[in-house]
SERO-4910 file (N, C-alpha, C, O; in steps of 0.05 Angstrom, whole numbers):
BEGIN
 pado doro    nc1    nc2    nc3   cac1   cac2   cac3    cc1    cc2    cc3    oc1    oc2    oc3
  Unk    A    396     23      2    389     15    -25    383    -15    -26    394    -30    -10
  Unk    A    364    -22    -43    355    -50    -45    346    -56    -73    331    -39    -85
  Unk    A    354    -79    -84    346    -87   -111    324   -108   -109    328   -129    -96
  Unk    A    301   -102   -121    278   -121   -121    268   -123   -150    260   -104   -162
  Unk    A    267   -148   -160    255   -153   -186    267   -134   -207    252   -122   -222
  Unk    A    293   -132   -208    308   -116   -228    302    -86   -226    308    -70   -244
  Unk    A    291    -77   -203    288    -49   -197    305    -42   -173    303    -55   -152
  Unk    A    320    -20   -175    337    -11   -152    322     11   -137    313     31   -149
  Unk    A    319      8   -111    306     28    -94    328     41    -77    341     27    -61
  Unk    A    330     67    -79    350     82    -63    334     98    -43    322    118    -50
  Unk    A    334     89    -18    315    100      2    328    122     19    313    136     33
  Unk    A    354    126     18    367    147     34    360    174     22    362    178     -2
  Unk    A    353    193     40    345    220     31    370    235     21    367    254      5
  Unk    A    394    228     30    418    243     23    434    231      1    457    239     -5
  Unk    A    423    211    -13    438    197    -34    439    213    -60    419    226    -67
  Unk    A    461    211    -73    465    223   -100    472    200   -118    489    183   -112
  Unk    A    460    199   -142    464    177   -160    482    186   -183    477    207   -196
  Unk    A    503    170   -189    522    178   -209    528    154   -227    521    131   -221
  Unk    A    542    160   -250    549    139   -269    579    135   -268    595    154   -268
  Unk    A    588    110   -267    616    103   -269    619     80   -288    614     57   -281
  Unk    A    627     86   -313    628     65   -333    600     54   -339    583     69   -348
  Unk    A    596     29   -335    570     16   -339    555     11   -313    537     -6   -311
  Unk    A    563     25   -292    552     21   -265    538     46   -255    547     68   -260
  Unk    A    516     42   -240    504     63   -224    518     63   -197    520     42   -184
  Unk    A    527     86   -188    540     89   -162    523    106   -143    514    127   -151
  Unk    A    518     96   -120    502    110   -100    521    123    -80    536    109    -66
  Unk    A    520    149    -78    538    164    -60    522    177    -38    500    188    -43
  Unk    A    533    177    -14    521    190      9    542    208     21    561    198     34
  Unk    A    540    234     16    560    253     25    588    245     15    607    244     30
  Unk    A    589    240    -11    613    233    -26    624    205    -19    644    197    -31
  Unk    A    612    191     -1    620    164      6    604    144    -11    580    145    -11
  Unk    A    618    126    -24    604    106    -40    590     86    -23    603     72     -7
  Unk    A    564     83    -27    548     65    -11    543     39    -26    535     18    -14
  Unk    A    547     39    -52    542     15    -68    542     21    -97    540     44   -106
  Unk    A    545     -1   -114    544      2   -143    532    -23   -155    536    -45   -145
  Unk    A    517    -19   -177    504    -41   -190    506    -37   -220    502    -15   -230
  Unk    A    513    -58   -235    515    -55   -265    488    -47   -276    467    -58   -268
  Unk    A    488    -29   -295    463    -20   -308    448    -42   -323    424    -42   -324
  Unk    A    464    -61   -334    451    -81   -350    433   -100   -333    418   -116   -344
  Unk    A    436    -99   -307    419   -115   -289    393   -102   -282    376   -114   -268
  Unk    A    389    -77   -291    366    -61   -282    346    -55   -304    353    -52   -327
  Unk    A    321    -53   -296    300    -43   -315    287    -18   -303    271     -4   -316
  Unk    A    294    -11   -278    283     13   -265    299     21   -241    311      5   -227
  Unk    A    298     47   -235    311     59   -211    291     78   -198    279     94   -212
  Unk    A    288     75   -173    269     93   -158    286    106   -135    297     92   -118
  Unk    A    286    132   -136    302    147   -116    283    162    -97    265    177   -106
  Unk    A    287    159    -71    271    173    -51    285    197    -40    276    209    -20
  Unk    A    308    205    -52    324    227    -41    319    253    -55    305    255    -75
  Unk    A    332    274    -45    329    301    -56    354    310    -71    353    330    -85
  Unk    A    377    296    -67    402    307    -78    404    305   -108    419    320   -121
  Unk    A    391    285   -120    390    284   -149    407    263   -162    416    244   -149
  Unk    A    410    267   -188    423    247   -206    441    262   -226    434    283   -235
  Unk    A    464    250   -233    481    263   -252    469    262   -280    455    242   -287
  Unk    A    473    282   -296    463    282   -324    473    258   -339    458    247   -356
  Unk    A    497    249   -334    508    226   -348    492    201   -342    487    185   -360
  Unk    A    483    197   -317    467    174   -310    439    176   -323    429    156   -333
  Unk    A    428    200   -323    402    204   -336    403    196   -365    386    182   -375
  Unk    A    425    204   -379    427    198   -407    431    168   -411    421    157   -430
  Unk    A    447    155   -394    452    127   -396    426    111   -392    421     91   -406
  Unk    A    410    120   -373    384    106   -368    365    110   -391    351     91   -399
  Unk    A    365    134   -403    348    139   -426    356    122   -450    339    110   -464
  Unk    A    382    119   -454    392    103   -477    385     74   -474    381     60   -493
  Unk    A    385     64   -449    380     36   -444    351     30   -436    345      7   -429
  Unk    A    334     50   -438    305     46   -431    302     37   -402    285     20   -396
  Unk    A    319     48   -384    316     43   -356    300     66   -344    308     89   -345
  Unk    A    277     59   -332    260     80   -321    273     91   -296    282     76   -278
  Unk    A    275    118   -294    287    131   -271    265    148   -258    257    168   -269
  Unk    A    257    141   -234    234    154   -221    244    168   -195    262    159   -182
  Unk    A    230    190   -189    236    205   -165    211    207   -148    190    214   -157
  Unk    A    215    200   -123    194    200   -103    204    214    -78    227    210    -70
  Unk    A    188    231    -65    198    245    -42    199    225    -18    187    204    -20
  Unk    A    213    232      4    216    213     26    190    204     38    189    183     51
  Unk    A    168    219     34    142    211     45    127    192     25    105    183     32
  Unk    A    139    187      2    127    168    -17    110    181    -39     97    167    -54
  Unk    A    111    208    -41     96    221    -62    112    221    -88    135    229    -89
  Unk    A     98    212   -110    111    211   -136    117    239   -146    100    257   -144
  Unk    A    142    244   -156    150    270   -166    153    270   -196    141    287   -209
  Unk    A    168    252   -207    173    252   -236    186    226   -245    196    211   -229
  Unk    A    185    222   -271    198    199   -283    213    208   -308    203    224   -324
  Unk    A    238    198   -311    254    204   -334    256    179   -351    265    158   -341
  Unk    A    249    180   -376    250    157   -394    261    166   -421    262    190   -427
  Unk    A    270    146   -437    280    152   -463    258    156   -483    234    157   -476
  Unk    A    265    158   -509    245    163   -530    226    140   -534    204    144   -543
  Unk    A    235    116   -529    219     92   -532    219     77   -505    240     72   -494
  Unk    A    195     70   -496    193     57   -470    170     37   -470    148     43   -479
  Unk    A    175     13   -460    155     -8   -459    131     -1   -441    111    -15   -443
  Unk    A    133     20   -425    111     27   -407     86     34   -423     64     30   -414
  Unk    A     89     44   -448     66     50   -465     51     24   -471     27     24   -469
  Unk    A     66      4   -477     54    -22   -483     40    -33   -457     18    -44   -459
  Unk    A     53    -29   -434     42    -38   -409     16    -24   -403     -4    -37   -395
  Unk    A     15      2   -407    -10     17   -402    -32      9   -421    -55      7   -413
  Unk    A    -25      4   -446    -45     -5   -465    -57    -32   -456    -81    -36   -459
  Unk    A    -40    -49   -446    -50    -75   -436    -67    -71   -411    -87    -84   -408
  Unk    A    -59    -52   -394    -75    -46   -370   -103    -36   -378   -123    -45   -367
  Unk    A   -105    -18   -398   -131     -8   -407   -148    -31   -419   -172    -32   -415
  Unk    A   -134    -48   -434   -148    -71   -446   -160    -89   -425   -183    -98   -427
  Unk    A   -144    -96   -405   -153   -114   -384   -175   -101   -367   -194   -114   -360
  Unk    A   -173    -75   -362   -193    -61   -346   -220    -61   -359   -241    -60   -346
  Unk    A   -221    -63   -386   -246    -64   -401   -256    -92   -406   -278    -96   -416
  Unk    A   -240   -112   -398   -247   -139   -402   -259   -150   -376   -244   -152   -356
  Unk    A   -285   -155   -375   -298   -163   -350   -285   -187   -337   -282   -187   -312
  Unk    A   -278   -207   -352   -267   -232   -341   -239   -227   -329   -234   -235   -306
  Unk    A   -221   -215   -345   -194   -211   -335   -192   -192   -312   -178   -197   -292
  Unk    A   -207   -170   -313   -207   -150   -291   -220   -162   -266   -212   -155   -243
  Unk    A   -239   -180   -269   -252   -192   -246   -233   -210   -231   -233   -211   -207
  Unk    A   -216   -224   -246   -196   -242   -233   -176   -227   -216   -170   -235   -194
  Unk    A   -167   -204   -226   -149   -187   -211   -163   -176   -186   -152   -175   -164
  Unk    A   -188   -167   -190   -203   -155   -168   -208   -176   -146   -206   -169   -123
  Unk    A   -214   -200   -154   -219   -221   -135   -194   -227   -118   -196   -230    -94
  Unk    A   -171   -227   -131   -147   -232   -116   -141   -209    -96   -132   -214    -73
  Unk    A   -147   -184   -103   -143   -162    -85   -161   -165    -60   -152   -161    -38
  Unk    A   -186   -173    -65   -205   -175    -42   -199   -200    -26   -202   -200     -1
  Unk    A   -190   -222    -39   -182   -245    -23   -159   -238     -5   -158   -247     18
  Unk    A   -140   -222    -15   -118   -212      2   -128   -196     25   -118   -198     48
  Unk    A   -148   -179     20   -159   -162     42   -172   -179     63   -167   -175     87
  Unk    A   -188   -199     55   -202   -216     75   -182   -233     90   -184   -237    114
  Unk    A   -163   -245     75   -143   -261     88   -128   -246    110   -124   -256    132
  Unk    A   -120   -221    103   -105   -205    122   -122   -195    145   -113   -193    168
  Unk    A   -148   -190    140   -166   -182    161   -169   -205    181   -169   -201    205
  Unk    A   -172   -230    171   -173   -254    188   -148   -256    205   -149   -263    228
  Unk    A   -125   -251    192   -100   -253    207    -99   -234    230    -89   -240    252
  Unk    A   -108   -209    225   -109   -189    247   -126   -199    270   -118   -196    293
  Unk    A   -149   -210    264   -167   -220    285   -155   -244    299   -156   -246    323
  Unk    A   -144   -263    284   -133   -287    296   -109   -281    314   -106   -293    335
  Unk    A    -93   -261    306    -71   -254    322    -80   -241    348    -68   -245    370
  Unk    A   -102   -225    347   -113   -213    371   -122   -235    391   -118   -232    415
  Unk    A   -135   -255    380   -145   -277    398   -122   -292    410   -124   -303    432
  Unk    A   -100   -294    395    -77   -308    405    -61   -292    427    -53   -303    447
  Unk    A    -58   -266    421    -41   -249    439    -56   -236    462    -44   -229    482
  Unk    A    -83   -232    459    -98   -217    479   -124   -231    487   -145   -219    490
  Unk    A   -122   -257    490   -146   -273    496   -160   -266    522   -184   -270    524
  Unk    A   -145   -254    541   -157   -247    566   -169   -219    566   -183   -211    585
  Unk    A   -164   -204    545   -174   -176    543   -197   -172    524   -209   -151    524
  Unk    A   -202   -192    507   -222   -188    487   -243   -211    489   -239   -231    502
  Unk    A   -265   -207    475   -286   -228    473   -277   -247    452   -283   -244    428
  Unk    A   -262   -267    460   -249   -286    441   -270   -300    424   -266   -304    400
  Unk    A   -292   -308    436   -312   -323    421   -324   -306    399   -329   -315    377
  Unk    A   -329   -280    405   -341   -262    386   -321   -257    363   -330   -257    339
  Unk    A   -296   -253    369   -276   -248    348   -271   -273    331   -268   -271    307
  Unk    A   -271   -296    344   -267   -322    329   -291   -326    310   -287   -336    288
  Unk    A   -314   -319    319   -338   -322    302   -336   -305    277   -343   -313    255
  Unk    A   -326   -280    281   -323   -262    259   -302   -273    239   -305   -270    215
  Unk    A   -281   -284    250   -260   -296    234   -271   -318    216   -264   -321    193
  Unk    A   -288   -335    228   -300   -357    213   -318   -346    191   -318   -358    169
  Unk    A   -332   -325    196   -349   -313    176   -332   -301    153   -340   -303    130
  Unk    A   -310   -290    160   -292   -279    139   -281   -302    121   -278   -299     97
  Unk    A   -275   -324    134   -266   -347    118   -287   -356     98   -280   -362     75
  Unk    A   -312   -356    106   -334   -363     88   -337   -342     66   -342   -348     43
  Unk    A   -333   -316     73   -335   -294     53   -313   -297     32   -318   -292      8
  Unk    A   -289   -306     41   -267   -309     22   -274   -331      1   -267   -328    -23
  Unk    A   -287   -352     10   -295   -373     -9   -316   -362    -29   -314   -368    -53
  Unk    A   -334   -346    -19   -355   -334    -37   -342   -315    -57   -349   -314    -80
  Unk    A   -322   -300    -47   -308   -281    -65   -295   -297    -88   -296   -289   -111
  Unk    A   -282   -319    -81   -269   -335   -102   -288   -345   -123   -280   -349   -146
  Unk    A   -313   -349   -116   -333   -359   -134   -349   -337   -148   -368   -343   -163
  Unk    A   -342   -312   -143   -357   -290   -155   -358   -291   -185   -338   -297   -198
  Unk    A   -381   -285   -196   -385   -286   -225   -386   -259   -238   -385   -256   -262
  Unk    A   -387   -238   -221   -388   -211   -232   -376   -191   -211   -373   -198   -188
  Unk    A   -369   -167   -220   -359   -147   -202   -380   -138   -183   -374   -132   -159
  Unk    A   -405   -137   -192   -427   -129   -174   -429   -149   -151   -432   -141   -128
  Unk    A   -427   -174   -157   -428   -195   -137   -404   -193   -118   -406   -196    -94
  Unk    A   -381   -188   -130   -356   -186   -115   -358   -162    -95   -350   -165    -72
  Unk    A   -368   -140   -104   -371   -116    -87   -390   -123    -63   -385   -113    -41
  Unk    A   -411   -138    -69   -429   -146    -47   -415   -163    -26   -419   -158     -2
  Unk    A   -400   -182    -34   -385   -199    -16   -364   -184      0   -360   -188     24
  Unk    A   -351   -165    -15   -331   -149     -1   -343   -131     20   -332   -128     41
  Unk    A   -367   -120     14   -381   -104     33   -389   -120     58   -387   -110     80
  Unk    A   -399   -144     53   -406   -162     76   -382   -168     93   -384   -167    118
  Unk    A   -359   -174     81   -335   -180     96   -326   -156    112   -318   -159    135
  Unk    A   -327   -132    100   -318   -108    114   -336   -103    138   -327    -95    160
  Unk    A   -363   -108    135   -381   -104    157   -375   -123    180   -376   -115    203
  Unk    A   -369   -148    173   -363   -168    194   -337   -160    209   -336   -161    233
  Unk    A   -317   -152    194   -291   -145    206   -294   -121    225   -284   -121    247
  Unk    A   -308   -100    215   -310    -76    231   -330    -80    255   -330    -64    273
  Unk    A   -346   -100    254   -365   -105    276   -350   -114    301   -361   -111    323
  Unk    A   -325   -124    298   -310   -132    322   -284   -115    325   -267   -121    341
  Unk    A   -282    -94    309   -258    -77    310   -254    -64    337   -231    -61    346
  Unk    A   -276    -57    350   -274    -45    377   -261    -63    397   -248    -54    416
  Unk    A   -263    -90    392   -250   -109    410   -220   -107    410   -207   -113    429
  Unk    A   -209    -97    388   -180    -95    385   -168    -71    398   -144    -68    400
  Unk    A   -186    -52    407   -177    -29    422   -175    -37    451   -195    -41    464
  Unk    A   -150    -39    461   -145    -50    487   -141    -29    508   -144    -34    532
  Unk    A   -133     -5    500   -128     17    518   -145     41    511   -154     44    488
  Unk    A   -149     59    530   -164     84    525   -191     79    513   -200     95    495
  Unk    A   -204     58    521   -229     50    508   -252     71    511   -269     73    494
  Unk    A   -251     86    532   -271    107    536   -269    129    516   -289    140    507
  Unk    A   -244    136    508   -239    158    490   -238    149    460   -240    165    442
  Unk    A   -234    123    456   -232    113    429   -252     90    425   -245     67    425
  Unk    A   -277     99    422   -299     80    418   -304     77    388   -306     97    374
  Unk    A   -306     52    379   -312     47    351   -337     31    348   -339      8    359
  Unk    A   -357     42    334   -382     27    330   -385     18    301   -396     -4    296
  Unk    A   -376     34    283   -377     27    254   -359     45    239   -349     65    249
  Unk    A   -353     37    214   -336     53    196   -352     75    184   -372     71    170
  Unk    A   -344    100    190   -358    123    179   -337    143    168   -314    144    178
  Unk    A   -344    158    148   -326    177    135   -342    199    121   -366    198    120
  Unk    A   -327    217    110   -339    240     95   -362    254    110   -383    255     99
  Unk    A   -358    264    134   -333    263    149   -333    241    170   -354    230    177
  Unk    A   -309    234    181   -308    216    203   -320    229    228   -315    253    233
  Unk    A   -335    213    244   -348    225    267   -338    215    294   -351    220    315
  Unk    A   -315    202    294   -303    194    320   -272    193    316   -262    194    293
  Unk    A   -258    191    338   -229    192    337   -216    169    321   -197    174    306
  Unk    A   -227    145    323   -216    122    309   -220    126    279   -201    122    264
  Unk    A   -243    133    271   -248    136    242   -233    160    231   -225    159    207
  Unk    A   -227    180    246   -211    202    237   -183    192    230   -172    201    209
  Unk    A   -172    175    246   -145    164    241   -145    144    218   -127    144    201
  Unk    A   -166    128    217   -168    108    195   -169    123    168   -156    115    149
  Unk    A   -186    143    166   -189    158    141   -162    171    133   -155    171    110
  Unk    A   -148    182    153   -123    195    147   -102    175    137    -88    181    117
  Unk    A    -99    152    151    -79    133    142    -86    120    116    -68    113    100
  Unk    A   -112    116    110   -120    105     84   -112    125     62   -104    116     40
  Unk    A   -114    150     67   -106    170     47    -76    169     42    -67    170     19
  Unk    A    -61    167     64    -32    165     61    -24    141     45     -7    142     27
  Unk    A    -36    118     52    -29     93     39    -38     93      9    -23     83     -8
  Unk    A    -61    105      4    -69    107    -24    -50    123    -41    -43    116    -63
  Unk    A    -40    145    -29    -20    161    -43      6    146    -48     18    148    -69
  Unk    A     14    130    -28     38    113    -31     35     93    -53     53     88    -69
  Unk    A     11     80    -55      6     60    -75      5     73   -103     15     62   -122
  Unk    A     -8     97   -105     -9    111   -130     19    118   -140     24    115   -164
  Unk    A     36    126   -122     64    131   -129     78    106   -139     93    106   -159
  Unk    A     73     84   -126     85     58   -133     76     50   -162     92     41   -178
  Unk    A     50     54   -167     40     47   -194     52     65   -215     58     56   -237
  Unk    A     56     90   -209     69    109   -228     98     99   -234    106    101   -257
  Unk    A    112     90   -213    140     83   -218    144     59   -236    164     57   -250
  Unk    A    124     41   -237    126     18   -255    113     23   -282    114      6   -300
  Unk    A    102     47   -286     90     54   -312     61     49   -315     50     51   -337
  Unk    A     47     41   -293     18     37   -294      3     63   -289     14     82   -277
  Unk    A    -21     64   -298    -38     88   -294    -55     83   -269    -73     67   -269
  Unk    A    -49     98   -247    -64     93   -222    -93    101   -224   -108     95   -205
  Unk    A   -102    115   -245   -129    124   -247   -148    105   -263   -172    109   -265
  Unk    A   -136     83   -273   -152     63   -288   -153     38   -272   -134     22   -271
  Unk    A   -176     33   -259   -178     10   -240   -190    -15   -253   -198    -15   -276
  Unk    A   -190    -36   -236   -201    -61   -244   -229    -66   -231   -248    -74   -244
  Unk    A   -231    -60   -205   -256    -63   -191   -270    -35   -187   -294    -33   -192
  Unk    A   -255    -16   -178   -266     11   -174   -269     24   -202   -251     24   -218
  Unk    A   -293     34   -207   -299     46   -233   -283     72   -237   -277     86   -218
  Unk    A   -278     78   -262   -263    102   -269   -280    127   -263   -304    128   -269
  Unk    A   -267    146   -251   -281    172   -244   -260    194   -245   -238    190   -234
  Unk    A   -265    216   -257   -245    238   -258   -234    245   -231   -249    250   -212
  Unk    A   -207    245   -229   -194    252   -204   -192    230   -184   -180    234   -163
  Unk    A   -202    206   -190   -200    184   -170   -180    164   -179   -181    153   -202
  Unk    A   -161    157   -162   -140    138   -168   -151    110   -164   -146     97   -144
  Unk    A   -167    101   -183   -182     76   -180   -165     51   -176   -171     34   -160
  Unk    A   -143     49   -191   -126     26   -188   -112     26   -161   -109      5   -149
  Unk    A   -105     49   -151    -93     51   -125   -113     42   -103   -106     30    -84
  Unk    A   -139     49   -108   -160     41    -89   -165     11    -90   -172     -1    -70
  Unk    A   -161     -1   -114   -162    -30   -116   -141    -43    -99   -146    -62    -84
  Unk    A   -116    -33   -102    -93    -46    -90    -89    -40    -60    -74    -54    -46
  Unk    A   -103    -19    -50   -101    -13    -22   -116    -34     -6   -110    -38     18
  Unk    A   -135    -47    -18   -153    -65     -3   -137    -86     13   -143    -90     37
  Unk    A   -118    -99      0   -104   -121     14    -85   -110     36    -78   -126     54
  Unk    A    -78    -85     35    -60    -73     55    -74    -59     78    -62    -52     98
  Unk    A   -100    -53     75   -114    -39     95   -112    -52    123   -102    -39    142
  Unk    A   -120    -77    126   -120    -89    153    -92    -92    165    -88    -84    188
  Unk    A    -74   -102    149    -48   -110    161    -29    -87    164    -11    -88    181
  Unk    A    -31    -67    149    -13    -44    151    -27    -20    163    -18     -9    184
  Unk    A    -49    -10    151    -62     14    161    -77     10    187    -73     25    206
  Unk    A    -94    -10    188   -111    -14    212    -93    -21    237    -98    -10    258
  Unk    A    -74    -38    233    -57    -46    256    -40    -22    265    -35    -19    289
  Unk    A    -33     -4    247    -19     20    254    -35     38    272    -26     47    293
  Unk    A    -61     42    265    -79     59    281    -83     46    308    -82     60    329
  Unk    A    -87     20    309    -91      6    335    -66      9    352    -69     12    377
  Unk    A    -43      8    341    -18     10    357    -15     38    369     -6     41    391
  Unk    A    -23     58    354    -22     86    365    -40     89    389    -33    103    408
  Unk    A    -64     76    387    -82     78    410    -73     61    433    -72     71    456
  Unk    A    -66     36    428    -59     18    449    -33     24    463    -29     17    486
  Unk    A    -15     38    449     11     46    461      9     74    472     29     85    482
  Unk    A    -15     86    470    -20    113    480     -3    135    467      5    154    480
  Unk    A      4    131    442     18    151    427      0    175    422      9    198    421
  Unk    A    -26    169    418    -46    190    415    -65    189    438    -68    168    451
  Unk    A    -78    211    444    -99    211    465   -121    230    457   -120    243    436
  Unk    A   -142    231    473   -166    246    466   -161    276    461   -176    288    447
  Unk    A   -140    286    473   -133    315    469   -122    321    442   -119    345    435
  Unk    A   -116    301    427   -105    304    400   -127    309    379   -120    313    355
  Unk    A   -152    310    387   -174    312    367   -193    335    374   -195    343    397
  Unk    A   -205    345    353   -226    366    357   -251    358    342   -249    344    321
  Unk    A   -274    366    353   -299    360    340   -312    386    329   -316    405    344
  Unk    A   -318    386    303   -329    409    291   -359    411    296   -372    392    305
  Unk    A   -371    434    289   -400    438    293   -417    418    277   -439    411    285
  Unk    A   -407    409    254   -422    390    237   -418    361    246   -428    343    233
  Unk    A   -404    357    268   -400    330    278   -374    317    269   -367    295    279
  Unk    A   -360    329    250   -335    318    240   -313    319    261   -310    339    276
  Unk    A   -298    297    263   -276    296    282   -250    297    266   -246    282    247
  Unk    A   -232    315    274   -207    319    260   -183    318    280   -187    324    304
  Unk    A   -160    310    270   -136    311    286   -125    339    287   -126    353    267
  Unk    A   -115    347    309   -102    373    312    -76    373    296    -65    352    290
  Unk    A    -65    397    290    -41    399    274    -18    384    286     -3    369    273
  Unk    A    -13    388    312      9    374    326      5    344    325     25    329    322
  Unk    A    -19    335    328    -25    306    328    -19    295    300     -9    273    297
  Unk    A    -26    310    279    -22    301    252      8    298    246     16    280    233
  Unk    A     24    317    257     53    315    253     64    291    267     81    277    256
  Unk    A     54    286    291     62    262    306     54    237    292     69    217    290
  Unk    A     30    237    281     20    214    265     37    209    241     45    186    236
  Unk    A     45    229    226     61    226    203     89    215    210    100    199    195
  Unk    A    100    225    232    126    215    241    125    185    248    143    170    240
  Unk    A    104    177    262    101    149    269     96    132    244    106    109    242
  Unk    A     82    143    224     76    129    200    102    124    184    106    102    173
  Unk    A    120    144    184    146    140    170    162    119    185    176    103    172
  Unk    A    161    119    211    176     98    226    164     71    221    180     51    219
  Unk    A    138     68    219    126     42    214    135     32    186    140      8    184
  Unk    A    136     49    167    144     40    140    173     31    139    181     17    120
  Unk    A    189     39    159    217     30    159    221      3    173    242     -9    172
  Unk    A    200     -7    187    202    -33    199    203    -54    177    193    -51    155
  Unk    A    216    -76    183    222    -97    163    204   -121    166    193   -127    187
  Unk    A    201   -135    144    186   -160    143    198   -177    120    214   -167    104
  Unk    A    190   -202    119    196   -219     96    172   -221     78    151   -230     86
  Unk    A    175   -212     53    152   -212     35    143   -240     30    159   -257     23
  Unk    A    117   -245     34    107   -273     32    109   -286      5    110   -310      3
  Unk    A    111   -270    -16    113   -282    -43    142   -283    -52    151   -303    -63
  Unk    A    157   -261    -49    184   -260    -58    203   -274    -39    225   -283    -47
  Unk    A    195   -277    -14    212   -289      7    237   -273     12    258   -283     19
  Unk    A    235   -246      8    258   -228     12    251   -209     35    228   -201     38
  Unk    A    272   -202     50    268   -183     72    268   -154     61    284   -147     44
  Unk    A    249   -138     70    247   -110     60    232    -94     81    222   -104    101
  Unk    A    232    -68     77    217    -50     94    187    -50     86    181    -55     62
  Unk    A    169    -45    105    141    -43     98    135    -23     77    117    -26     60
  Unk    A    151     -1     76    146     19     56    151     10     28    143     23      9
  Unk    A    165    -13     25    171    -23     -2    148    -41    -12    147    -47    -36
  Unk    A    130    -50      5    110    -69     -3     92    -58    -25     87    -73    -44
  Unk    A     82    -33    -24     66    -24    -47     81    -25    -74     69    -30    -95
  Unk    A    107    -20    -73    123    -20    -98    126    -48   -108    126    -53   -133
  Unk    A    130    -67    -90    132    -95    -99    105   -105   -111    105   -118   -132
  Unk    A     83    -98    -98     57   -106   -108     51    -94   -135     40   -106   -153
  Unk    A     60    -68   -139     56    -55   -165     73    -70   -186     63    -73   -209
  Unk    A     97    -78   -179    114    -92   -199    102   -119   -205    103   -128   -228
  Unk    A     91   -133   -185     78   -159   -190     54   -156   -208     50   -173   -226
  Unk    A     38   -135   -204     15   -131   -222     25   -125   -250     13   -135   -270
  Unk    A     46   -109   -253     57   -103   -280     67   -128   -293     62   -132   -317
  Unk    A     79   -145   -278     89   -170   -290     66   -189   -298     68   -202   -319
  Unk    A     45   -188   -283     22   -204   -291     10   -193   -317      4   -208   -335
  Unk    A      8   -167   -319     -4   -155   -343     14   -160   -368      4   -162   -390
  Unk    A     40   -161   -363     59   -167   -385     58   -196   -393     68   -203   -415
  Unk    A     46   -213   -377     45   -241   -383     67   -258   -369     69   -282   -375
  Unk    A     83   -245   -352    104   -260   -338     94   -277   -315    107   -296   -308
  Unk    A     71   -269   -304     58   -284   -283     30   -292   -291     16   -276   -303
  Unk    A     22   -316   -285     -4   -326   -293    -27   -310   -279    -48   -307   -291
  Unk    A    -22   -301   -255    -42   -287   -240    -28   -266   -222     -5   -268   -217
  Unk    A    -44   -246   -214    -33   -226   -195    -32   -238   -167    -53   -246   -157
  Unk    A     -8   -240   -155     -7   -251   -128    -11   -230   -106      6   -212   -103
  Unk    A    -34   -230    -93    -39   -210    -72    -20   -213    -48     -8   -234    -45
  Unk    A    -18   -193    -32     -2   -194     -9    -16   -209     13    -36   -199     25
  Unk    A     -7   -233     19    -19   -250     40      0   -252     63     19   -268     63
  Unk    A     -5   -236     84     14   -235    106     11   -260    124    -11   -269    129
  Unk    A     33   -271    132     34   -295    149     48   -289    175     50   -306    192
***
């Protein structure tokens, strides 16, 4: 369990949540793992299956404490709230900002600045750690171009202009992505980003992990009361989690891309894990997908210090923190949305 920004996250799958006086008590097989006064909380997120006592549900409803349930893989299940909840006001503000070109542009720019910053960090780390295995000059040049793109993004005057700069930055980044593949280069060749369907092994994994991460972010947005389908940069479209697609941008390079590279370079996956369909689409086999999901869960349990909060947490908590920071900005508690800038 971990408390972040007045929200309690209970990550153990076997935890049961109960009420004792004015405290929430976290039990694991009848053993008390911790307790926190309810008056310190505005939200509780449980990743377990064992459930919550009716008394605690009622206490949370009375105090307008949001009680959310997410499965261990990060999929949003449900939220329990009282008859009056500030999330309605939050969503109304979200809709208002999404329709305001100036305000939504500022949030969008911060998301893309985070994406470019983290992409540069991935490239710079590669030149530092693997200078003898990669074309350092080529990667350094791409990093310099990304730095220039970030400046242009900051000066964007419209979303159309922003999307153009974001596309240019993505093209530069992926133009050297193959350099970051250090092992099994014959079987994992990357020439460009392709999808719908992916036509090579690397793109098959990238598409899969982006889907997983998007679902995690959508769940995080749900837990703080935001509507994941109303975006700032990505236009609204039926069935598309536009806000989740906005917020995945800053986490793609540092979380998703590095994860795929580690699977290849550590030889966790190999060419036998993939099949090519008649239409050219490349897919992971069922056993490979299970292995991929297991490794993804392990990656999300690794820890880091959040660059904005300066608190230690698991990688799996990062989407939830970013969702809370966005909610706080929309409420007026923060002057701007602080993107995730990994250092």
